[in-house]
N, C-alpha and C positions, 0 to 999 in steps of 0.2 A: 451522629448518622440522622439525618432529617428523618421525620414521621413517613411511613409510605401511605401513597394514595390509595383509597379503596375506589375511586373510579376517576372514569379518564377524564371526566366533564372539571375535575381539581386542578388538572394542569394549567400551570400558568403560563400564556404565550407574551413574547414581548416582540412583536413581527418587524423590525427596525430597517428590514434589508425592502420589505415592500411598502414601508409607511416614509422612507427617507429618500429612495432613488425612484429617477424616474421610470414608468412602466410605460408598457405598451396599451395605448388608448382601445386598440379592437379588441371586442371581448369574447369575439368567437374562436374557436378551436380548429383551423386549418393552417395547412401548410404554407409558410409565405418567409417572405424578407422582411426582418423586423426592426426598423432603426430609429435610433436615438432612446432606446431603451433596453434598460438591464434586465427585464424580466417579461413575461406574459403572464398574467392570471389563467388557470386550469383545472378545472377538477377531473378528481380520476376516474376512470373507467369503470362502473358497477363491474363484479365478477358472477357467477352462478352461485358458488359454493365455496366462501372465504372459510377457511381452517387453521389453525395452528398446528405448523408442523413442529418447528424447533423456536427456541427463545435463548438468549445470553441474560441470566441473570444477573450479570456484573453491570451491563448496560442499563438493564431494569431500574438497579440502583442509583445509575447516574440519574435518572429520572424520578426516582423516587417511587416507582411503580411498586406494587407488591406481587407476588406471583400469581395469588387470585387474583387480581387484574387482567395479568397477561392471558390467564387461561379462560377468561370470558367471551363470550360472545360479541359482547360490545368490542372487543378489543381487536377480534378477528375482522368484524366488519369494518373498522375505522383504518387498522393498519394492513388491510386486502382492498381498501379504497372504495367501499360500498358507503362508508360516512363520513362526513368531514364535521368536526367540532365546531362549535360556532366560533371558537376564538383563534382558529386556524384560518391561513389565507394562502391557500395551494396557489403556485408557481411555478413555472419552469425558467430558468436563467438562460441569457444570450451570450453566447461566448465565439467565438472563431476558435482557430488553431491549426498549427501546423502538423500535419499527420505524414508520418515517413518523411519528414522534411522537406515536404511542400506545402504551401499554404491553402489551406481549403475553403478558405472566406468563412459564411457564418456556418456554426453547428449548432450548439446550444443543448440545451437538456432534450435528448430526441425521447428516451425513454425513461427519465425522472421527474419527479412532482415533489417537490419541497413543501412540508406541508405548514412549517413556522418554526421559531424559535422560542423553546422553552427556557425558562429561568426556573433550576431546582431550588431545592431550599437552601443549598451552600450557595446560590447567586450566581453557579455557572450556568454559561448560555452554550445550549445545544440545539441544530439545526436538525430537524428532522426529514429524513428524505425518502421516499417509495421507490423501488427501482421496479418498475414494470407493470406501471400501472396505468399505461397506456399511451396513447398519442398527445401529442403535442404539437405547438407550431413548430418546432424545431425538429423532428421526426423525418424530414425528407420522404424517403417512400417507404420507411418502417412502420411497423405497424404499432410501435411502444413498449409492446408487451416483453414477457422474459420466460424462457422455460424453468423448471426445476433444475436440471441439470447443470445449467450456470449460476442459478440462484442458491444451490449447495454451496458449489466452490466461493461465492462470494461470502456469504454467513460464515462460512466456516475458517477463511483465509482470512477475513479482518478480526477475528478474535486470534485465531492462532498468531498472527502478528503481532496482535497488542499484548500477547502473555509473553513474546520471546524477548518485547523490549522494543520492538521498533516503532515509531513513530507512524500512525494510522488511524484512517477514519475506522469505527464500530459499528455493528449490527448488532441491533434489537431483535429482531423475530425476521422469521421466514414463513411465510404465510399460502398454502396452496389454494388456488383459485376454482378448483372443482372443473377447471375445462381445458380444452388442449389448444395447442398452438402448434403453428407450420414452422419448422426450422429445416433449412439445409445445412447442416452440421460443418461439410467442409466445400459450399461450395459446387459441386460436382453434379448436380442438377439430381440429386435423390433426396429429395425433402421428405420428412415425415412429419407424423403429428406427434406431440411432446407434452406432459401435465403444465400446465402453467404454474408460474410463481411469482411473488412479491417480497422483496427484502426491504424492509426496513433500516436504511444506514443513520447513523447517527454520526456528528462533528459539531465542533464549533462552529466550523465555515466549510462549504463548500466551493469557494471561489477558486477561480484555477488562473493560469499564467494566461489564457485565453479571452478571459471574461476583458483585459485590458486591451488583447490585441484586435479584439473586433472594433473597436472605437479609434484605436491609434491607424486601422486599415481604410477605416471611412473618412477619418479627418476629424473625427468629432469630438475635438478636444473638451468641449463643456461636460460631456458624459463622463469622458474620463477622468477629467477631475474629480468631479462627484463621487464617481466609483473611489480612486483612492482615498479619497478623504475619508469616505465611509469606511473604508477596511482598516482604514487606520485609528479611527477613532472606536470603532467596535471589535475588531481583532487584535489591534495591537495599541491597548490603552497604555499599556508601560512605556512603549516609546513616545507617546504623544506626550505621558505625563512630565517624565524626564526632561525630556526637549522643553516641554514651558519650564521646569522649574530652572535650568540652566537661562533661559533667557528673561527668567523673573518674572512669568506670567502664569496663571491658570488657566486651563482648558474649559473653558465655559463655552466657547462654541468653537467652531471650526477656521470662523475667520482669525485670521493673522496668525495663527496657532500652527498652520500645518504650510510651510514653507519649501523652497529648494533644500535647504539642508536637511530637512526633517524626512523629504519622501527619499533622499539617497540613503539616509541612516536606514530605512525600513528596507530598501532594495540588498542593503549588507544584510541584515536580518535575515531577508529572504535565501539569500543566497546562502548564508551561513546554515541553516535550518536544510536547505536542501545537501547542503553537503553531507553533514550528518544523517539525512536519512539515507544516502546514498553507500556511505561507508556499514551503516545498519545491515543494508541488504547484501553489501559484499560477505559481511561477517558470518549471516545465517544462511548464503549460498542461495539467496532469492532473485528471481529473475521475474522483472514486472512485465515484462514481453510486449506493451504497446505505450511507449514512454512520448507520446505526442505531446504537444504544448497545452491542450486542452485536459490532458491527463496528470497535470502539474500541480499539484493543491500550494497556494499561496502561503500555508502555516507550514510545509514543510512534513503532510502527513504521506502516506501509500495512499493510492484514491485510485478507483476504479480497477476491481480485479476481474480480468479479463482474462485473455491464454496467457498465466503467469507460470511458474514452476519452479521447484528448488534444483538447483545443480546435483545431481548422483554421480555421474561421470564428471571428474573435474577439469571441465571442457571450457576455457574462456570463451567459444566461438558459439556455446550452444544457447538458443532461442527456443522458447518453446513456442511460437507465433507460427503458425503454418503461412498466413499470409507475409510473414520477413522471411521465409526458407531460403528465399534467393540472396537478397543484401545482406540478411542480419545484422542490420544496422541498431537493432536493439538487444544483441547479444551480450552474456553473463560481463565479460569481461571489459564493456566498450559504455557501462550504465554512465560513470562519471565524466565520459568525454559528451554523450548525449545531453544530461543533465546541465552540461557547461552551455552546451548551443544554445538548448531552452532559454537558459538564463539569459543569454545572449539577445533571444525575441524578446523575452520580459523588456528588456534596458531598452531596446528599441521602441517598445509599446508607450514607456512612460517618459523616455527622452522631451518630449514635446512641453512637457510640464518644469521642465528644469530649464535655468540660463546656462550652468555649467556643466558638461557633462563629464568631465573630466573624474568626480568620487564615483560615477558611472563604469566608468572605465577602469578606477582603481579597484572595485569591487570584481569584476570580472575578473582582472589580472591573479586577484586575491584568493580565487575559486580553486583552482588546482591547487595554491599552496595549501588552504585551509585542507581541501580533499586529501590530498598527501601524507598531511602531518595526522591527518585523525585514522587513515586507512595503517598509517606506521605504526602507529598506538595501538591499534585494535589487533592489528596482524602478533603484533607482540605479547598481546594477552593471548590470543588464540593457541599461541605458542608456548605459554606460561613462562615469559622471561620477566627479568624483573623491570626492563625498561627497554626503549629503543635506542641502540647503541650506534647509530648512522651506518655507514657505508660495509661496516663489518656484519649486521644483521640484516641489511638491504641486501646483502648477497646469501644469506642465509635464505631468507624468502625467498627470491627469486631462484634461487635453486632447488627448492622444496615444490614450488609452482610447476615447473619444469619436470620435473621427477614424477609428481603427479599425473600427469598426462601420460607418461612412457605405457601404462597400464593402466584400463579401467579403472578407476580406484572411486570409491564410495566416496566424496567429500565430510558429509555430515558422519558417517560413521570414524571414519579416516582419523579425524581432528577430537571424536569422544574417546577413541581407543587412546590416542597418545597421551591424553593426560592419564591412562593407566599405565602408561610404560614406564619400566623401573630403570631408573640408572643404575645403580647398583648391582644389578643382575646383567647388564650389556658386555657383551661380549662380541667384540668386532669381528671376529673371525665368523660368529652364526649368520644366516642369512636374516635381514629384516623382515622377510615376509614370513617368517614365524612369529615376529611381532604384529604385523599388521594384517594379516591373511584375511582375517575377519572383513577388511573393507576391500578388498579384490573382488572384482564380478566373475573372475576368472579362477578354476581352482588347481591348475596347472602351472608349475613352477615360472617364475619370474625370468623373461630373456634374458641373457647375460647381460646385456647394456643396462637394460633396468634395473637389475640387481645389483650391479657393482655399482650405479651413482645412486641408487636407494641407500645401500652399506655406507657409501662414503658420508651421504647426507648425515644419515642417523650418528655416525661419527663425528663428524663438527657440530652437530646438534647437542650429541652428551659434552662436549668440550665446551659448548657455549652454559649450559645448564652447568656445570661444574662450578663457572666463575661468577655466576650470580647468588652461589651460595644458601640458595634457598632448600627447604626443607622439601621432600616429596608430597607431605600432605596440602602445603603452603602451598607448591605449584599446582598441584590436580584439583585445588579447591578454587584458585584463580580459573582456569582452563575450563571447569564445568560451570563457572558463571557465565561464560560468555560462547559455549561451543555447545548446543545443544544436543538432546540426546532424543526429543522427537521435534519432525516437521511436518506439516501435510504435505507429504508427497502426492501426485498428482493419481497415482494408482489408488491409495487410501481415500482421496475424496471420489474416486471412481465407485468404488466398495460402495460408500456410502451412499452414492444415486442411484446406484442399481439396487438398492434396497428401500431406498426411497420411493423409487419411481414403483416399487410393488407394495407401499403402503406401510411400511415398515420404518420410522424415523430412528432405530434404537441405535443402529450405528453412526447416525448424527453426532446423539448427545455423548455416544462413547467417547467418539475422537473427541467433540469438543472439552467433556471433562480431561482426555489423555493430555489436550495441547494448553489446557490450563497448568501446567506443569512441566513446559519442555526441558525442564533441566536435573529433574529429577531423574532418579534412577527408573522409579515405578515398575519393579519385574511382576508383576501381575499385567502389565501392557509390553511385555518386551516384543511381541510380534508386531506392534506397530512404532519398532524403530529399525524392522530387516531393511535390507538392501530390496532396491525394486527387483520383482520375480521377473521371471524371464516372458511369462506370458504377457505382461507389462508394455514390452518394449515398441510395442508395434499396435497396439491397442488403443482406437478410437479414445482420446478422454485419459489417457494412462503416459502418452510420451508427448506429442504435440499437438497444439489445441489451436481451435482458430478462434476468429473475434465474434462467432455466431453464439447467441444468448437471447 
């Protein structure tokens, strides 16, 4: 492990994004259309009283920061936006995007300011980004700020997803600003003053599909090529190196090294990573809520935690986003299809850079195949099967997904409980409700059809398990490695928000500590694995959420 840094000034920055890519020549910070530039330099807005509310020690370790350094006043000043270290080069990225299926034109980092790229003691590159640090040229009509409510949700979920094994951006710190921010949570004409906050997000790169789309939309092929070449060299060096070796050359520069073939290979890698990410979302029951193309990471990371949620009732049509309540474009069961559509938009954006479009089309055709294969293997593991055996297992899985919709069933609890189901004690004549009652939201007996179909499914499942010849212990261990005990249910995040708004961050830390081991039993934390309580069904922040932050 690298030595911990005693002071922030010891952080090593290598700001390739601003050094190598074209920037906005206008230095003033006002809202505008920015042409021919990948970014605009901008300074964070100072706040009244920056103070550390919480931090993730594992992310501090990624950056070689000691706990003492993170607890310092200097840290709060820098990561609250009041100070910029000499080696930092703050900027906001220019990008566009499709929002809810419609081209929205220029979007950009409206509330996010990248501080620069840190190189840690292991040679890893990490971009530091403040969310909620004030307006940028891309803020449109917004103020660029963020409230504690949304910042707690982003901080906790970033880390929860990482410990679940889901590809994600990370969160280093949550800083209170000592100021109030006006927000209309549900855009219904009832704004209120809320405490402000800034989250420091950390990722190898925050580049999105929309970064490439904006230049395609403007016919700016020159800047588009520069961005693709930079992305390949900095974010996908293994692809560049492998390609160069195949063609008997070393990558001493981008000239001649990045050609049509490499760009198509890169797109295939982006598609593969995106499919893997969505499979993980489906495994843990996560719904992103705002899968716009500007919220799709080029690295296949979960990015931009807004109105997200975990499926509690096993409903493939559920979305946590109030803005999407009518069309449900970003519902749980459609996330793979949306990812595929978004990849089409990325392919269109980079198409001017390649003469032969057939490899791009082949990758798009392959995405559903890759996703389906990953989904099948994932579901087999969730059910404790030895392998996926084709159509018979597909029917078993499809029937289960239908059965789970017959009554309100908690997805997380159902699959966790299923690992403890003892095949040897199974009596086909006994109601399956006695096995899985803890996952049902109603204490009433199952309706006749639901009971009959559930019992029939368990009978089929029992037969399938017997054919796999695996011990109960082997099956249980496999299932408990992929089916979490603890997830960041919306009501848990809201409880932490309530306390934090009252000045008490203890529940943030307790949940963070619990979510570090989401697959362990943790009997002392059993209350955080419980079903959503009745009071949370309709309370703001516990069921549906808006994009307000």
